[in-house]
C-alpha positions in Angstrom: 110.6 87.8 82.0 110.9 90.4 84.7 114.6 90.0 84.7 114.6 91.0 81.1 112.5 94.1 82.0 114.9 95.1 84.7 117.7 94.7 82.3 116.2 97.6 80.5 116.7 99.7 83.6 120.3 98.7 83.9 120.9 99.3 80.1 119.7 102.8 80.7 123.0 103.4 82.3 125.2 101.5 79.8 128.1 103.0 77.9 131.6 102.6 76.7 133.8 105.0 78.6 137.4 104.1 79.6 136.8 105.7 83.0 133.7 107.0 84.9 133.0 108.9 88.1 129.9 110.2 89.8 129.9 113.3 87.6 128.8 111.0 84.7 125.5 110.7 86.6 124.7 114.4 87.0 122.8 114.8 83.7 120.4 112.2 84.9 119.3 114.1 88.1 115.9 115.6 87.7 115.5 114.0 84.3 114.3 110.7 82.9 116.5 107.9 81.5 114.3 105.9 79.1 115.3 102.4 77.7 113.3 100.8 75.0 113.6 97.6 73.1 112.1 96.3 69.8 109.7 94.1 71.8 107.9 97.1 73.2 109.5 97.0 76.7 110.1 100.5 78.0 111.4 101.6 81.4 111.8 105.1 82.9 114.4 105.6 85.6 114.7 108.7 87.8 118.1 109.1 89.5 118.7 111.4 92.5 121.9 113.0 93.7 121.4 111.3 97.1 122.2 108.0 95.4 118.6 106.8 95.3 116.5 106.0 92.3 112.9 105.2 91.4 111.4 104.1 88.2 108.8 102.0 86.4 108.6 99.5 83.6 105.6 100.4 81.5 104.5 96.9 80.3 103.9 95.0 82.4 103.7 97.6 85.0 106.5 97.2 87.6 107.6 99.8 90.1 111.3 100.1 90.8 113.3 101.8 93.6 116.6 101.5 95.3 120.1 103.0 95.5 122.9 103.4 93.0 126.7 103.8 93.3 129.6 104.2 91.0 132.3 101.6 91.3 135.2 102.1 89.0 133.9 102.3 85.5 130.5 100.9 86.4 127.3 102.1 88.0 125.6 99.6 90.2 121.9 99.6 91.1 120.7 97.9 94.2 116.9 97.3 94.1 114.7 97.5 97.2 113.2 94.9 96.9 114.8 93.3 93.9 112.3 92.4 91.2 111.7 88.8 90.5 114.7 87.2 88.9 117.1 90.0 89.7 120.2 89.6 91.9 121.6 92.7 93.6 123.6 94.6 92.6 123.0 95.1 88.9 126.2 96.7 87.5 126.8 98.2 84.0 129.5 100.2 82.3 128.9 104.0 82.7 129.6 106.9 80.4 128.6 110.5 80.6 125.6 111.5 78.4 123.7 114.7 78.2 120.0 115.5 78.1 118.9 114.7 74.5 121.5 112.1 73.9 120.4 108.7 72.5 122.6 105.7 72.2 122.2 101.9 71.7 123.3 99.0 73.8 122.6 95.7 72.1 118.9 95.6 71.5 118.1 98.7 73.6 117.7 102.3 72.6 118.5 104.6 75.5 117.7 108.3 75.8 117.9 111.0 78.5 114.9 113.3 78.3 114.4 116.6 80.2 112.2 116.4 83.3 110.3 113.6 84.9 108.2 111.7 82.3 
């Protein structure tokens, strides 16, 4: 179950770009990337320019932290420690989005909101 919850965090980064670089992450610094699914699972991820992140899954409450890096067209999150059922690194396609953007990836709705929520 927790691996499904953590998938929400990885989905918060998902996209469909042909190419990505670290500049695609800048809109996330100082803001909150929120991923929600129809089952009520919601995660909030806070990315930092120093390649660290923290976050939380709201239900059940799970604290998240680790580092991130861009590899090719993907962003990879390395959890410290990895939540139950998660294998490091968790990589997902990356695309540039701005604060206020909302997109879907499978069953997940992802939004970047201003500030730390």
